[in-house]
C-alpha positions as CSV (number, residue, x, y, z in Angstrom):
1,Y,-2.3,-4.6,-17.9
2,D,-1.8,-7.2,-20.5
3,A,2.0,-7.0,-19.9
4,F,1.5,-8.5,-16.4
5,K,1.7,-12.3,-16.7
6,A,2.9,-13.6,-13.3
7,L,0.2,-11.6,-11.5
8,K,-3.5,-12.1,-12.2
9,V,-5.1,-8.7,-12.8
10,E,-8.8,-8.3,-13.0
11,R,-11.1,-5.3,-13.2
12,R,-14.4,-5.3,-11.4
13,G,-16.0,-1.9,-12.2
14,A,-13.8,0.7,-10.5
15,V,-12.0,-2.0,-8.5
16,K,-8.6,-3.5,-9.6
17,R,-8.0,-6.9,-8.1
18,I,-4.4,-8.3,-8.1
19,T,-3.8,-11.9,-7.3
20,L,-0.4,-13.3,-6.3
21,D,-0.7,-16.4,-8.5
22,N,1.7,-19.1,-7.5
23,P,-0.4,-21.6,-5.5
24,P,-0.6,-23.3,-3.1
25,L,1.4,-20.8,-0.9
26,N,2.1,-18.1,-3.6
27,A,5.8,-18.0,-2.8
28,M,7.4,-15.1,-4.7
29,T,8.8,-15.7,-8.1
30,D,11.3,-13.6,-9.9
31,E,8.6,-12.7,-12.5
32,G,6.0,-11.8,-9.9
33,H,8.5,-9.7,-7.9
34,E,9.4,-7.7,-11.0
35,E,5.8,-7.1,-11.9
36,L,4.9,-6.0,-8.3
37,A,7.7,-3.4,-8.7
38,H,5.7,-1.7,-11.5
39,I,2.0,-2.4,-11.2
40,F,1.2,0.1,-8.5
41,R,2.8,2.9,-10.6
42,T,0.5,1.8,-13.4
43,I,-2.5,1.8,-11.1
44,A,-1.7,5.2,-9.8
45,R,-2.1,6.6,-13.4
46,D,-5.2,4.6,-14.1
47,K,-8.2,7.0,-13.8
48,E,-10.7,4.2,-14.0
49,T,-9.5,2.5,-10.9
50,R,-10.7,3.8,-7.5
51,V,-9.9,0.9,-5.2
52,V,-7.3,-1.9,-5.3
53,V,-7.7,-5.4,-3.7
54,I,-4.6,-7.6,-3.4
55,T,-4.8,-11.3,-2.4
56,G,-3.3,-14.7,-3.0
57,A,-4.5,-17.5,-5.2
58,G,-6.2,-20.4,-3.4
59,E,-6.9,-20.7,0.3
60,K,-3.5,-21.6,1.9
61,G,-1.4,-18.6,1.3
62,F,-1.5,-14.8,0.7
63,S,2.3,-15.2,0.0
64,A,4.7,-17.4,1.8
65,G,7.5,-15.0,0.8
66,G,10.8,-15.8,-0.8
67,N,11.5,-19.2,-2.3
68,I,14.2,-20.9,-0.3
69,Q,15.6,-22.8,-3.2
70,N,15.9,-19.5,-5.1
71,M,17.9,-18.2,-2.1
72,K,20.2,-21.2,-2.4
73,D,20.6,-20.8,-6.2
74,G,21.2,-17.1,-5.8
75,L,23.9,-17.2,-3.1
76,H,26.6,-16.3,-5.6
77,N,24.4,-14.6,-8.2
78,H,25.1,-11.0,-7.2
79,A,23.4,-9.4,-10.2
80,R,20.2,-11.2,-9.3
81,W,20.5,-10.1,-5.7
82,V,20.9,-6.4,-6.6
83,K,18.0,-6.6,-9.0
84,G,15.8,-8.0,-6.3
85,L,16.8,-5.2,-3.9
86,T,16.0,-2.6,-6.5
87,E,12.6,-4.1,-7.1
88,A,11.9,-4.4,-3.4
89,R,12.5,-0.7,-3.1
90,E,10.1,0.0,-5.9
91,V,7.4,-2.3,-4.4
92,V,7.4,-0.4,-1.1
93,L,7.7,3.1,-2.5
94,N,5.1,2.6,-5.2
95,M,2.5,1.1,-2.9
96,L,3.0,3.9,-0.4
97,E,2.8,6.5,-3.3
98,C,-0.4,5.0,-4.8
99,D,-3.2,7.3,-3.8
100,K,-5.9,4.8,-4.5
101,P,-7.0,2.9,-1.3
102,V,-5.4,-0.6,-1.2
103,I,-7.1,-3.5,0.6
104,S,-5.2,-6.6,1.4
105,R,-7.4,-9.7,1.4
106,I,-5.1,-11.9,3.6
107,N,-6.6,-15.3,2.7
108,G,-3.6,-17.3,4.1
109,H,-0.1,-17.1,5.5
110,A,1.7,-13.8,4.8
111,I,5.4,-14.3,5.4
112,G,8.5,-12.2,4.7
113,V,7.9,-10.2,1.5
114,G,4.3,-11.4,1.7
115,A,3.9,-9.7,5.0
116,T,5.4,-6.5,3.6
117,I,3.1,-6.4,0.7
118,A,0.1,-6.9,3.0
119,L,1.3,-4.2,5.5
120,C,1.9,-1.6,2.8
121,S,-1.9,-1.7,2.2
122,D,-4.3,0.7,3.8
123,I,-6.8,-1.9,5.1
124,T,-5.7,-5.4,6.0
125,I,-8.3,-8.1,6.5
126,M,-6.9,-11.4,7.6
127,V,-8.3,-14.9,8.0
128,D,-8.1,-16.0,11.7
129,T,-6.3,-19.3,10.8
130,A,-3.6,-17.5,8.8
131,K,-0.2,-16.4,10.2
132,I,1.8,-13.3,9.5
133,G,5.4,-12.5,10.2
134,D,8.8,-11.3,9.0
135,T,11.1,-14.4,9.2
136,H,14.2,-12.9,7.6
137,V,16.3,-13.5,10.7
138,K,15.5,-17.2,10.6
139,V,17.3,-17.5,7.3
140,G,20.2,-15.4,8.4
141,L,19.1,-12.1,6.8
142,V,18.5,-8.6,8.1
143,A,14.7,-8.0,8.2
144,G,14.2,-6.8,4.6
145,D,11.6,-5.9,2.0
146,G,10.5,-2.9,4.2
147,G,9.7,-4.9,7.3
148,A,12.0,-2.8,9.5
149,L,10.3,0.3,8.1
150,L,6.7,-0.8,8.4
151,W,6.4,-2.7,11.7
152,P,7.6,0.1,14.0
153,A,5.2,2.5,12.3
154,L,2.3,0.2,12.7
155,V,2.8,-1.4,16.2
156,G,5.6,0.7,17.8
157,I,9.2,-0.1,18.4
158,V,8.7,-2.5,21.3
159,Q,6.5,-4.9,19.4
160,A,8.6,-4.5,16.3
161,R,11.7,-5.6,18.2
162,R,9.7,-8.5,19.7
163,Y,8.8,-9.9,16.3
164,L,11.5,-8.8,13.9
165,L,14.4,-9.9,16.1
166,T,12.8,-13.4,16.6
167,G,11.0,-14.0,13.3
168,D,8.0,-15.2,15.4
169,L,4.6,-15.5,13.6
170,L,1.3,-14.1,14.7
171,T,-2.2,-15.4,14.2
172,G,-4.8,-13.2,12.8
173,K,-6.3,-12.6,16.2
174,E,-2.8,-11.7,17.7
175,A,-2.1,-9.4,14.7
176,V,-5.3,-7.5,15.3
177,A,-4.6,-7.3,19.1
178,I,-1.3,-5.4,18.6
179,G,-2.6,-3.2,15.8
180,L,-0.7,-4.9,12.9
181,V,-3.8,-5.6,10.8
182,T,-7.2,-4.0,10.6
183,E,-9.6,-7.0,10.9
184,C,-9.6,-10.7,11.6
185,V,-12.4,-12.8,10.3
186,T,-13.2,-16.5,9.5
187,A,-12.6,-17.8,6.0
188,G,-16.3,-17.8,5.3
189,E,-16.5,-14.1,6.3
190,L,-13.5,-12.9,4.3
191,D,-15.2,-11.9,1.0
192,A,-18.1,-10.1,2.7
193,A,-15.6,-8.2,4.9
194,V,-13.5,-7.1,1.9
195,Q,-16.6,-6.1,0.0
196,R,-17.8,-3.8,2.8
197,W,-14.5,-1.9,2.6
198,V,-14.6,-1.9,-1.2
199,D,-18.1,-0.4,-1.2
200,R,-17.1,2.3,1.2
201,F,-14.1,3.4,-0.8
202,E,-15.7,2.9,-4.3
203,N,-18.6,5.1,-3.3
204,G,-16.6,7.7,-1.3
205,A,-15.4,11.1,-2.2
206,S,-12.2,10.1,-4.1
207,V,-10.5,13.5,-3.9
208,A,-10.9,13.5,-0.1
209,L,-9.9,9.8,0.2
210,Y,-6.8,10.2,-2.0
211,G,-5.6,13.3,-0.2
212,T,-6.2,11.8,3.2
213,K,-4.2,8.7,2.3
214,R,-1.4,10.9,1.0
215,S,-1.4,12.9,4.3
216,L,-1.4,9.8,6.4
217,N,1.5,8.3,4.5
218,M,3.5,11.5,4.4
219,A,5.9,10.7,7.2
220,I,6.4,7.1,6.4
221,R,7.0,8.0,2.7
222,Q,9.7,10.4,3.8
223,Q,11.3,7.7,6.0
224,A,11.0,5.2,3.2
225,L,13.1,7.3,0.8
226,V,16.0,7.2,3.2
227,F,15.3,3.6,4.4
228,T,15.2,2.1,0.9
229,D,18.5,3.8,-0.1
230,T,20.4,2.7,3.0
231,H,18.9,-0.5,4.3
232,P,20.0,-2.7,1.3
233,G,23.6,-2.4,2.5
234,L,22.7,-4.0,5.8
235,E,20.7,-6.7,4.1
236,T,23.5,-7.4,1.6
237,N,26.0,-7.7,4.4
238,S,23.9,-10.5,5.9
239,Q,23.3,-12.1,2.6
240,L,27.1,-12.5,2.2
241,A,27.6,-14.0,5.6
242,R,28.2,-17.7,6.2
243,D,25.3,-17.9,8.6
244,H,22.8,-17.1,5.8
245,A,24.1,-19.9,3.6
246,E,24.0,-22.3,6.6
247,A,20.4,-21.2,7.5
248,V,19.3,-21.9,3.9
249,D,20.9,-25.3,3.8
250,A,19.4,-26.2,7.1
251,F,16.0,-25.2,6.0
252,L,16.2,-27.3,2.9
253,E,17.6,-30.2,4.8
254,K,15.0,-29.9,7.6
255,R,17.5,-29.5,10.4
256,E,18.5,-26.8,12.9
257,P,21.2,-24.4,11.5
258,K,24.6,-24.3,13.1
259,V,25.3,-20.6,13.0
260,E,28.7,-19.2,13.9
261,G,28.0,-15.5,14.1
262,R,29.8,-14.7,10.8
């Protein structure tokens, strides 16, 4: 794990703890995204690890998602865009393929790719003051990073439409109410809640746990193979549209975008 520099990786007995380490909001960096594309494949082969906890550094953000300035800088950098799509595919597939139970400690806002990382986990424990959502449409992009795959599977197509077509955010309590996350707790209760799940999985029958997780993920893994091969075309089409560039400029200039539908 010494090769991972953008992610903070710690071992606590049989527990591997991954921290998205770009405070205060842990917006995704190019380096962090690249490492996320590989780390769960490494963990899957790690016989000493039985449970994974993923969280964000600090108290404000799990991950606020993509960096808007990076979006601006990358509007005409097509090689960078393709690399990002390839890595996004690997993040989703590798998290779903990892047999070890993965717990998301959602200590703050989980937006865009941050929400996807959280929702690829098996158990999601969210602070009640945090917000979660897929805001791709708000910056003129097709809901990406696996959002359009995961949300319907978790909350059903009606709720998925409600939130992916608007980019609206949910509080922890709202996310629990629709079945998007497992638990909602106060900040003071977060670590104890995570530890309860860690203890159950660390002391559980690993062969049974791993097999059950694989069975539960079987259908969505099959869908993910098709989704991650075809969806990038839709997202790329929106990335090339004028509305995306306008939405990015408007965000940086703190104004409402003037979209034209093209």
